[in-house]
Each structure stands twice: as structure tokens, then as C-alpha cells.
C-alpha positions in Angstrom: -0.9 -0.3 -0.2 2.5 2.3 0.0 2.9 3.4 -3.4 -0.5 4.2 -2.8 0.5 6.9 -0.9 2.4 7.8 -4.4 -0.6 9.6 -5.7 -1.5 13.3 -5.9 -4.8 13.7 -4.4 -6.2 13.8 -7.8 -4.3 10.8 -9.3 -6.0 9.1 -5.6 -9.1 9.8 -7.0 -9.0 8.6 -10.1 -7.4 5.4 -8.5 -10.9 5.8 -5.9 -12.9 5.6 -10.1 -11.4 3.0 -11.3 -12.2 0.2 -8.4 -15.6 1.6 -8.6 -15.7 0.6 -13.4 -16.2 4.0 -13.5 -15.4 5.0 -17.7 -12.7 7.3 -18.3 -16.3 9.4 -19.8 -17.6 8.6 -16.6 -14.3 9.7 -14.4 -14.4 12.9 -16.9 -17.9 14.1 -15.7 -17.8 12.8 -12.2 -14.4 15.2 -11.2 -14.7 17.7 -14.6 -12.2 17.3 -16.2 -11.3 16.3 -19.7 -11.2 12.9 -21.3 -7.8 13.7 -22.0 -6.8 14.4 -17.9 -8.4 11.3 -16.9 -5.3 9.5 -20.0 -3.0 11.0 -18.5 -3.9 10.1 -13.9 -4.5 6.9 -15.4 -0.9 6.7 -16.7 0.8 7.7 -14.0 -1.5 5.5 -11.3 -0.5 3.1 -13.7 4.0 3.7 -13.7 3.0 4.4 -10.0 1.8 1.9 -9.2 4.0 -0.8 -11.1 0.4 -1.9 -13.2 -0.2 -3.4 -16.6 -3.4 -2.4 -16.2 -6.0 -0.5 -15.9 -8.5 -3.5 -14.6 -5.2 -3.9 -12.7 -5.5 -1.1 -10.9 -8.9 -0.8 -10.7 -8.8 -4.4 -8.8 -6.2 -2.6 -7.0 -8.4 0.1 -5.4 -11.6 -2.0 -4.8 -8.9 -4.3 -2.3 -7.5 -0.8 -0.8 -10.8 0.9 -0.2 -12.7 -3.0 1.4 -10.0 -2.9 3.8 -9.4 0.6 4.2 -13.7 0.1 5.2 -12.1 -3.1 7.5 -10.1 -1.4 9.5 -12.4 1.6 10.1 -15.2 -0.4 11.1 
């Protein structure tokens, strides 16, 4: 989980929305940014977390949010 801490606030927002299964368009609408900006964030997220695909990022985000929710309960 240490690498997740390296994400910027906006990258983290995109990361969480990937975990919810949103498309680039859905993320862009939710965050009021362009799809091109979302694509840039996704690229940086994949690099920082050393992942190969947005699917992997989404699964990691789901596991992260589940772990956080379990720890706060």
C-alpha cells in the first residue's frame, strides 16, 4: 500500500473511481476534467503502482477501499 501514498490527490481520486468501474468518460464527468486529463492520470497511476492495465488498477483500488473500510469498522 505504500505506493498508493505516492499518488497525488487527483490521481488518488481517479484511482478510487477506477475501482468503482467508471470509464474515462465517467471519471471525467465526475471530476470535471477532460478525458485526456483522465488518461494522463491513469498512465501515471499505472507507472507509480507498477501495474500493466486499468483493470489491475481497478482491482487494486477495490482491495484498497475494502481494506480501509474493514480497518475503520
